[in-house]
MARZAFI-48941 format. One record per residue: z, x, y of N, C-alpha, C, O, CB in turn; residue in three letters. Coordinates in steps of 0.001 Angstrom, whole numbers, always signed. Each point is the difference from the previous one (the first is absolute). Glycine has a CB too. Example, Ala and Ser with C-alpha at 12.3 -4.5 7.8 and 13.67 -1.06 7.14 Angstrom:
# residues 2
<site <+7800,+13190,-5690>,<+0,-890,+1190>,<+0,+900,+1200>,<+665,+1036,-19>,<+581,-2928,-1154>,ALA> <site <-1966,+1542,+2223>,<+60,+820,+1190>,<+730,-770,+1090>,<+169,+509,+1108>,<-2314,+675,-1736>,SER> 
//
This chain:
# residues 69
<site <+9088,+645,-5387>,<-473,-964,+1119>,<+393,+652,+1436>,<+1100,+496,+243>,<-742,-2699,-1862>,MET> <site <-1403,+2122,+2493>,<+318,+450,+1299>,<+539,-1133,+857>,<-573,-1090,-10>,<-1158,+2842,-222>,ALA> <site <+2768,-1545,+943>,<+628,-822,+955>,<-665,-51,+1332>,<-471,+1054,+429>,<+2461,-585,-1602>,LYS> <site <-2094,-1593,+1911>,<-627,+10,+1340>,<+870,+853,+838>,<-573,+694,+840>,<-461,-2987,-1053>,ALA> <site <+2304,+2359,+126>,<+879,+835,+962>,<-574,+1486,-176>,<-279,+678,+989>,<+2582,-2261,-1211>,GLN> <site <-2467,+2064,-1115>,<-263,+1326,-249>,<-1395,+340,+534>,<-167,+1073,+579>,<+1706,-1127,-2569>,ASP> <site <-2534,-798,+1825>,<-1364,+42,+436>,<+86,+69,+1605>,<-723,+826,+557>,<-206,-2207,-2726>,LEU> <site <+1605,+722,+2797>,<-42,+104,+1523>,<+451,+1318,+516>,<-110,+187,+1211>,<+529,-2573,-1081>,LYS> <site <+83,+3342,-891>,<+381,+1326,+533>,<-1273,+777,-113>,<-106,+1008,+699>,<+2612,-1082,-1379>,THR> <site <-3513,-281,-137>,<-1207,+981,-256>,<-906,-220,+1130>,<+13,-1025,+682>,<+84,+990,-3241>,LEU> <site <-868,+1012,+2733>,<-1216,-183,+983>,<-1090,-720,-561>,<+0,-288,-1196>,<+517,+2316,+2224>,SER> <site <-1471,-2351,-244>,<-1169,-739,-518>,<-884,+655,-858>,<-626,-583,-886>,<+756,-528,+2742>,VAL> <site <-213,+2516,-1580>,<-820,+946,-1084>,<+917,+116,-1245>,<-605,+139,-1063>,<-661,+1395,+2927>,ASP> <site <+2453,-1562,-1915>,<+770,+10,-1298>,<-156,-1340,-646>,<-35,-64,-1228>,<+1729,+1727,+2086>,GLN> <site <-1795,-2800,-76>,<-226,-1159,-642>,<-1354,-270,-639>,<-171,-724,-981>,<+1798,+59,+2480>,LEU> <site <-2594,+1345,-818>,<-1384,-104,-543>,<-95,+921,-1291>,<-746,-285,-936>,<-262,-182,+3365>,ASP> <site <+1710,+1440,-2411>,<-59,+886,-1253>,<+701,-726,-1210>,<-402,+118,-1157>,<+443,+2058,+2647>,ASP> <site <+966,-2883,-1145>,<+869,-738,-1020>,<-940,-1139,-451>,<-108,-290,-1191>,<+2531,+839,+2287>,GLU> <site <-3076,-1166,-153>,<-993,-1098,-405>,<-995,+522,-1016>,<-222,-587,-1059>,<+418,-489,+3333>,LEU> <site <-746,+2127,-1932>,<-1141,+459,-849>,<+505,+480,-1521>,<-736,-57,-984>,<-521,+839,+3300>,VAL> <site <+2510,-345,-2340>,<+496,+352,-1253>,<+428,-1343,-807>,<-91,-113,-1222>,<+859,+2461,+2229>,LYS> <site <-341,-3231,-222>,<+177,-1233,-739>,<-1315,-816,-490>,<-56,-618,-1064>,<+2183,+559,+2429>,LEU> <site <-3085,+149,-496>,<-1331,-658,-349>,<-595,+713,-1359>,<-640,-598,-865>,<+135,+58,+3542>,LYS> <site <+818,+1832,-2691>,<-476,+666,-1180>,<+716,-285,-1263>,<-551,-5,-1101>,<-136,+1665,+2575>,LYS> <site <+2148,-1938,-1231>,<+776,-452,-1230>,<-481,-1478,-314>,<-58,-423,-1155>,<+2217,+1956,+1737>,GLU> <site <-2455,-2186,+379>,<-351,-1446,-210>,<-1312,-32,-849>,<-191,-808,-910>,<+1300,+51,+3197>,GLN> <site <-1862,+1581,-1950>,<-1380,+119,-674>,<+283,+429,-1495>,<-480,-650,-929>,<-804,+1370,+3214>,PHE> <site <+2073,+387,-2490>,<+351,+400,-1372>,<+731,-1134,-875>,<-262,-180,-1189>,<+446,+2559,+2160>,ASN> <site <+731,-3098,-271>,<+758,-1172,-721>,<-1095,-982,-315>,<+85,-578,-1084>,<+2230,+826,+2343>,LEU> <site <-3356,-527,-451>,<-890,-1066,-429>,<-706,+560,-1118>,<-186,-721,-980>,<-65,-344,+3188>,ARG> <site <-195,+2318,-2201>,<-788,+589,-967>,<+747,-44,-1402>,<-646,-156,-1036>,<-446,+1623,+2884>,PHE> <site <+2446,-1327,-1847>,<+756,+90,-1136>,<+154,-1326,-608>,<+2,-196,-1215>,<+1100,+2125,+2098>,GLN> <site <-963,-2899,+89>,<+191,-1574,-311>,<-1316,-368,-782>,<+31,-653,-1043>,<+1454,-1,+3319>,ARG> <site <-2609,+1108,-1715>,<-1248,-339,-613>,<-241,+573,-1415>,<-605,-639,-861>,<-216,+508,+3157>,ALA> <site <+1266,+1222,-2469>,<-108,+775,-1209>,<+1156,-336,-1008>,<-72,+434,-1150>,<-1079,+1403,+2517>,THR> <site <+2164,-2564,-979>,<+1003,-403,-856>,<+1150,+1107,-266>,<+768,+13,-962>,<-2585,-1529,-30>,GLY> <site <+1762,+2435,+2051>,<+1041,+1157,-117>,<+1154,-196,+986>,<+939,+794,+50>,<-2778,+842,-738>,GLN> <site <+1749,-2631,+1409>,<+1139,-148,+965>,<+1375,-386,-684>,<+11,-965,-763>,<-1758,+248,+2501>,LEU> <site <+2842,+1391,-1510>,<+1202,-307,-533>,<+981,-604,+889>,<+873,-732,-466>,<-1354,+2416,-958>,GLU> <site <+405,-1436,+2668>,<+843,-501,+1017>,<-726,-854,+925>,<-469,+456,+1043>,<+1831,+1460,-1259>,ASN> <site <-1489,-3306,-168>,<-846,-898,+567>,<+637,-300,+1403>,<-802,-218,+908>,<-25,-733,-3228>,THR> <site <+2154,+914,+2613>,<+614,-79,+1274>,<-449,+967,+1020>,<-5,-294,+1196>,<+1811,-542,-2370>,ALA> <site <-2171,+1949,+739>,<-380,+1075,+949>,<-1226,-466,+942>,<-178,+429,+1140>,<+1003,+1370,-2923>,ARG> <site <-1583,-2679,+1173>,<-1246,-402,+722>,<+475,-838,+1126>,<-582,+61,+1083>,<-947,-14,-3127>,VAL> <site <+2574,-845,+1856>,<+349,-869,+1059>,<+861,+812,+1213>,<-76,-276,+1197>,<+64,-1752,-3065>,ARG> <site <+805,+3041,+1304>,<+717,+817,+953>,<-945,+811,+830>,<+252,+181,+1192>,<+1666,-95,-2719>,GLN> <site <-2943,+391,+992>,<-1041,+770,+795>,<-693,-769,+968>,<-218,+488,+1109>,<-96,+867,-2927>,VAL> <site <-114,-2680,+1482>,<-713,-872,+858>,<+845,-388,+1113>,<-502,-201,+1106>,<-833,-580,-2922>,ARG> <site <+2735,+646,+1581>,<+837,-370,+1055>,<+493,+1226,+955>,<+468,-200,+1120>,<+206,-1735,-2696>,ARG> <site <-820,+3101,+1055>,<+149,+1148,+671>,<-1020,+303,+908>,<+212,+532,+1090>,<+956,+132,-2816>,ASP> <site <-2393,-1026,+1257>,<-1179,+255,+820>,<-1,-880,+1272>,<-223,+440,+1128>,<-1055,+187,-3227>,ILE> <site <+1544,-1881,+1807>,<+227,-1045,+1029>,<+920,+521,+1075>,<-336,+35,+1184>,<+14,-1840,-2883>,ALA> <site <+1557,+2229,+1226>,<+1131,+303,+799>,<-454,+1331,+913>,<+393,+137,+1159>,<+1407,-1202,-3070>,ARG> <site <-2540,+1877,+1346>,<-469,+1198,+868>,<-943,-460,+884>,<+21,+424,+1156>,<+315,+1201,-2809>,ILE> <site <-1188,-2449,+1289>,<-1043,-546,+1022>,<+579,-682,+1086>,<-436,+157,+1141>,<-1108,-421,-2832>,ARG> <site <+2650,-607,+1389>,<+728,-592,+1039>,<+562,+843,+1055>,<-241,-174,+1195>,<+665,-1355,-2782>,THR> <site <+362,+2486,+1098>,<+751,+909,+843>,<-1094,+983,+912>,<+237,+309,+1167>,<+1875,-371,-3103>,VAL> <site <-3244,+457,+1256>,<-993,+711,+661>,<-675,-783,+1041>,<-370,+557,+1034>,<+112,+711,-2996>,ALA> <site <+65,-2563,+1756>,<-738,-656,+971>,<+1043,-409,+1187>,<-451,-144,+1137>,<-1354,-699,-2990>,SER> <site <+2989,+681,+1637>,<+959,-193,+992>,<+198,+1314,+876>,<+222,-133,+1204>,<+875,-1626,-2745>,ALA> <site <-1172,+3033,+963>,<+114,+1234,+655>,<-1213,+326,+825>,<+63,+644,+1048>,<+1400,+72,-2842>,LYS> <site <-2589,-1200,+1264>,<-1261,+105,+879>,<-9,-921,+1037>,<-467,+405,+1064>,<-772,+317,-2840>,ARG> <site <+1627,-1818,+1726>,<+19,-1113,+970>,<+1127,+562,+1218>,<-233,-29,+1209>,<-383,-2093,-3273>,ALA> <site <+1656,+2543,+1539>,<+966,+635,+992>,<-525,+1109,+801>,<+280,+119,+1193>,<+1423,-712,-2683>,GLU> <site <-2553,+1509,+774>,<-496,+1184,+608>,<-1116,-422,+1047>,<-148,+601,+1064>,<+715,+814,-3222>,ALA> <site <-1296,-2438,+1789>,<-1051,-710,+829>,<+745,-509,+1162>,<-421,+299,+1118>,<-1090,-989,-3057>,GLU> <site <+2543,-26,+1824>,<+664,-714,+1149>,<+586,+1067,+1171>,<+112,-231,+1205>,<+564,-1757,-3012>,ALA> <site <-380,+3075,+1169>,<+635,+996,+870>,<-1111,+769,+887>,<+197,+508,+1104>,<+1751,-235,-2905>,LYS> <site <-3101,-297,+1110>,<-1187,+689,+690>,<-711,-822,+1072>,<-962,+474,+604>,<+622,+727,-2718>,ALA> 
//
């Protein structure tokens, strides 16, 4: 699980890359759940929350950069 404090040290591009990776994992987890192959059901919730956390930090960084400009 990514902590918000750790995510704040990353750049916006790195956050976007991490977001893409988590979205792919989320898709795979949904596919596994639909086919009955999902073993770690808690991972779905973790990934969903990590995606939300990354989006929050990224939007804050974008707003901060926009305010400076």
